[in-house]
N, C-alpha and C positions, 0 to 999 in steps of 0.2 A: 365359492362366495368371495374369498379374498381376491381372486383374479378379477371378478366382476367389479368389485369396489375400486380396484386399482386401475382398471381400464380407462375411466374418464380422466384421471390424473395424467396417465401416460399420453392420452390423446391431446390434452391441453399442452403438455410439454412439447410434443411434436409440432403442434400448431404454432407455439411460440418460436420454435426453431425456424420454421418457414418464414414467419413474419420478420424475425431478426435478420435473416439472410436477405430478404427483400429490402428492408430498411437500409442495410449496409450498402447494397447496390445503388439505391437512390442517393445516399450520401456521397458515394464516389462520383456519381453523375453530376451532383450539384457543386462539389468542391473542385474547382479547376486549378487551384494552387495560386491564383492571382489575387493575393491579399495585400494588405497595407505593409506587410513584411514580405520582402521578396522570397518567393518560393513557398510561402505558407498560405493556408486557407484565408479566405476573405474575412472571416470572423475573428481573426487573431489581432490583438492590439499590439502596437509596436513597443510600448513601454514595458509590458508584462510578458509578452510572448504567450499570451493565453486569451481566453474568450471574454475576459473582463479586464479593464484597466486597473492600475493600482488605485485603491481607495484613497480619497482625499480627506484630510483632516478638516478642511473648510466646509465639507458637506455635513459634518456631524452637528447634532442639534443640542446636545446637553454637555455640561461640564464633565459629568461622569464618563461619557463616551470619549471626550477629548483626552481626559486623564488616562483612560485605559489605552487609547491609541498611542499616546506618548510612551507608555510603559513598554509596549510591544515593539513599536517602531524604533525606540532607542534615541539617543541624543543626536544622531546624524540623520534621523528620519529615513524615509523609504527612498530607495534609489532604483532607477530603471534597470531592467534585466529580468531574466526568468523569475517568475514570482514564487516565493516559498509558500507552502500551504497556510501557515499561520498569518502571513501577510494578506493572503486572500480572505481569510476569516475576519480581517479588520473592517470589512463592511459591517460586522457586528463586533465592535471592539471590546465590549465587556466580555462577550463569549470568548474571544481570542485570548484575552488576558487570563481568564479563569482556566481555559484549556491549557495554556502554557504552564501555569502554576501547578495545575493538577498533575500533568505529565511529569514535570520536574520533580514534584513531591514523590510520585510513585517510583521513579527511577532511583531516588535517593533513600527511600524508606520501605522498599519491598521486602527487605530481609534477605534477598538473594545477593550473592556476590555480584558487584556491578558488571563484571565482564559477561555474565550470562544474560543480563538485561540488555547489554549492547548487542550480544549475539542474537537475542530474540528480535531486536529491532532490525538487524540486517536480514535475518531470515524472512521476516514479514515483508519488508520493502522489496526484497529480491523477488519473492513470489508474486508481488503486486507490480513488478516492473517499475519501481519507484526510483528513478535515477537521481533525483534531487536529494531525497532522504538518504539514499545509499552514500552519496558523496559527503553528506553532512555527518555521517556516523561511522564510516569505515575506519578512519584514523582513531576515533574514540574507542572502538572495539579493540583495535590492536594495542593501543596504549593501556587499556584496562586489563590486557593479558590474554586476549584471544590470538592464537598463532596465525600468522598470515596464511599458512597452508589451509587452515580451517576456513578463513575468509574466502579463499579461492574456491573451496568446495561449495560454499554457499553461492558465490558469484556464478559459478559454472553449472550450478544445480547438479553437481556430481554426487555419487554415492557417498553417504556418510557412514563409515564403518568404524566401530570402536577399535582403537589401536592402529589406525591407518591415517597418515597425514595429520597427526596431532589431535585426532578426535578421541575424546574421553567419553565415559558413559553419560556425563551431564551434557556435553556438547551434542552428542548423538540424540539424546532425548529432546533437546530444544529444537534441533533441526527437524527431526521427524514430526514433532508436535506442530511446528509452524507450517510445515508442508501439508500436513493433513488438514489443518485449519483452512487452508486455501483451496486445496484440491479435492477434498471429499465433502459430502453433505454434512458429516460430523466427524470429529476426532474419534478414532477407534477406542474401544475399551482398553485394549492392551497398551496403546500409546499413552492414554490418559493415566492409567495405573503406573506405568513406568515413569512418567514425568512426576507424578505425585510421590513416588518412591524416592526420587532424586531431590525434589524441591519442597515437598510437603504441600499441604492443602493451600495455605496462603501464598506460598511461593509460586505454585502452579497457576493460581488465579492471577497473580501479578504478571506472570509471563503472558497469559492469555489476554489480559487487559492491555498490556503494552503493545503486543502484536496487533490487536484489533485497532488500536489508535493509529499506529503508523501505517498499517494497511489502508485504513480509512483516509489518512492524509494523502497517500499515493493515489487512491481512487478519486479523491477530490480533484487533484491536479489532472488526472486523466479525463474527468468529466469536463473540465475547462480546457481540455486539449492543450495543456501547458507544454511548451516546446523547450528542448534542451538548448543551451548556449552552443551555437555552432562553432564558436571559436575554441571550444574545449572538447577534448576527447571524452565521450561518454563512458561511464564505468562498465557498461555492458550494453548490448544491443537490445532494443525494445522490439517485441514482436510486431510485425506489420498487422494492419487491420485484417488482411486476408487470413493470416496465420491465426490471429486471435479468434476470428469468426469460425475457423476450422476447429480450433480447440474447444470453443464454446459449443459448437455443434456436436462434437464427440461427447462432451460432458452432458448435454441435454439428452442425447440418445441413451447414454449410460444410465442417466437418472430415470428415463422412461422405462428401461428394462428393469431397473431397481423397483419401480412402482408395480410393474407387472408381476414380479416375483414375490411381492409382499403378501 
C-alpha cells in the first residue's frame, strides 16, 4: 500500500525532471549571448547586470516609500554595478528596509557568538552559489574569529572534520546543518540534535533563520540572473547551467526513489 501511494508522487517528480530538462534546452536555444551587455544574455540590464534595472526613487508614489528607499540606499544613493539583493528589493522599499533591520537585529541578538552566525551565512551562501553575499561576508567571518582554514573548507565544500583545519565541534555542526538544509529534503534528526546540543533551541533556530535568509537572497539574484563583476576575480566558480541541471536531475531521481521507499 505504501508503494502504491508513493508511486504517483515519484511519477510526478520524474515528469518534472523531464520538463525541467526540456526547458533548459529551450533557454539555451533562445539566449544567444547578444545582449545590451557584451557577452551577456539579451535580458540583462547594463546598470545592474541583472534582469531588472536599478529601482528609481522617482518612480515611488508615497513619502513612506521614499523614506524607506533613502534608508536602504544610503546618502550616496544607488550606483551602477552588479546589484545587491536588498537593492533589488527596493522595488518594494518598505519591505527592503524592514528586511535589512530584521536581519541585522537577528545577527546581533541571536544569543550565539557572532562568529558562528557569520559562519552560518557563509555556509548558506556557498551552498547557494551566492558570490555577492560571500564577498560581502567573508572578511566579517574572519574578523569575528572564524579561522581562514575553516573558511576555505566551506569555500571548497571540503570535508569538515572536528580537529582538522581549525574545525571545532560548533563549526562542524554549523557546516553540516547548513549543507543538509540545502542538499537534503530535510535536516536529519542526528544533525538537528547535534546542533541543538551546541547552540540550544533558540540558537539553532537563529542559525536556521539566518541561513534561510541568505540562501534566499542568493536565490533571488539567481532568479534575476545577476552577473558577477567581470573586472573582479570571483570568490568561487558558480556551477554552469548544464552542471546545475545534472545535479538537479540527480536530486529529483533520488527524491523519486525516496518516495517509492516510503
